[in-house]
C-alpha positions as CSV (number, residue, x, y, z in Angstrom):
1,M,-7.9,40.1,-9.9
2,C,-9.1,39.0,-6.6
3,Y,-6.3,37.0,-5.0
4,E,-8.5,35.2,-2.4
5,T,-10.5,33.9,-5.1
6,V,-7.4,32.6,-6.8
7,I,-6.4,31.0,-3.7
8,E,-9.7,29.1,-3.3
9,K,-9.4,27.8,-6.6
10,V,-6.0,26.5,-6.2
11,R,-7.3,24.9,-3.2
12,A,-10.0,23.5,-4.9
13,I,-7.9,22.0,-7.6
14,A,-5.5,20.4,-4.9
15,M,-8.7,19.1,-3.2
16,E,-9.6,17.4,-6.4
17,G,-7.3,14.6,-5.8
18,H,-3.8,13.3,-6.0
19,I,-1.8,14.8,-8.9
20,K,1.0,13.0,-9.6
21,L,3.1,15.9,-11.1
22,I,3.8,19.5,-9.9
23,E,3.9,20.3,-13.6
24,T,0.4,19.3,-13.9
25,L,-0.6,21.0,-11.1
26,A,1.1,24.2,-12.5
27,E,-0.6,23.7,-15.8
28,R,-4.3,23.6,-14.1
29,I,-3.6,26.6,-12.0
30,A,-2.6,28.6,-14.9
31,D,-5.5,27.5,-17.2
32,T,-7.9,28.1,-14.2
33,C,-6.4,31.8,-13.8
34,H,-6.5,32.5,-17.6
35,F,-10.0,31.0,-18.0
36,D,-11.6,33.1,-14.9
37,Y,-9.5,36.4,-15.8
38,P,-9.2,36.6,-19.6
39,D,-7.8,40.1,-19.4
40,V,-4.7,38.9,-17.8
41,T,-2.1,38.7,-20.6
42,A,0.7,36.9,-18.5
43,L,1.1,34.8,-15.6
44,N,3.9,33.1,-13.6
45,V,3.0,29.9,-11.5
46,K,5.5,28.5,-9.2
47,V,4.6,25.1,-7.0
48,S,6.8,23.6,-4.8
49,K,6.6,20.2,-3.0
50,I,8.5,20.2,0.3
51,D,10.2,17.0,2.0
52,V,10.3,14.9,-1.3
53,F,13.7,13.6,-1.2
54,S,16.0,13.0,1.8
55,G,18.6,16.0,2.0
56,V,16.2,18.3,-0.3
57,A,14.6,21.0,1.2
58,K,11.9,21.2,-1.9
59,V,11.3,20.6,-5.5
60,S,9.8,23.0,-7.5
61,V,8.7,24.0,-11.0
62,Q,8.1,27.6,-12.5
63,L,5.6,28.2,-15.4
64,E,5.4,31.6,-17.4
65,R,2.6,31.9,-20.0
66,N,1.8,35.2,-22.0
67,F,-1.2,35.2,-24.0
68,E,-1.9,37.3,-27.1
69,R,-5.1,39.6,-27.0
70,E,-7.3,39.3,-30.1
71,A,-7.5,42.3,-32.2
72,N,-10.8,43.8,-32.2
């Protein structure tokens, strides 16, 4: 897995336009990573938005996925 490529793909997703929910962004990142790297059996995506609410440093969502491999 090339982390530089993953970062580029995350940036591309973010540049597609406004995404209302950070949960949606996390889902898109997870889907992209799984599609581009089918050998990945599990992943964890954490997305944070800073300065969203007064007095709150950030709001975050963490998504964990496990993928079962098909038997050959």
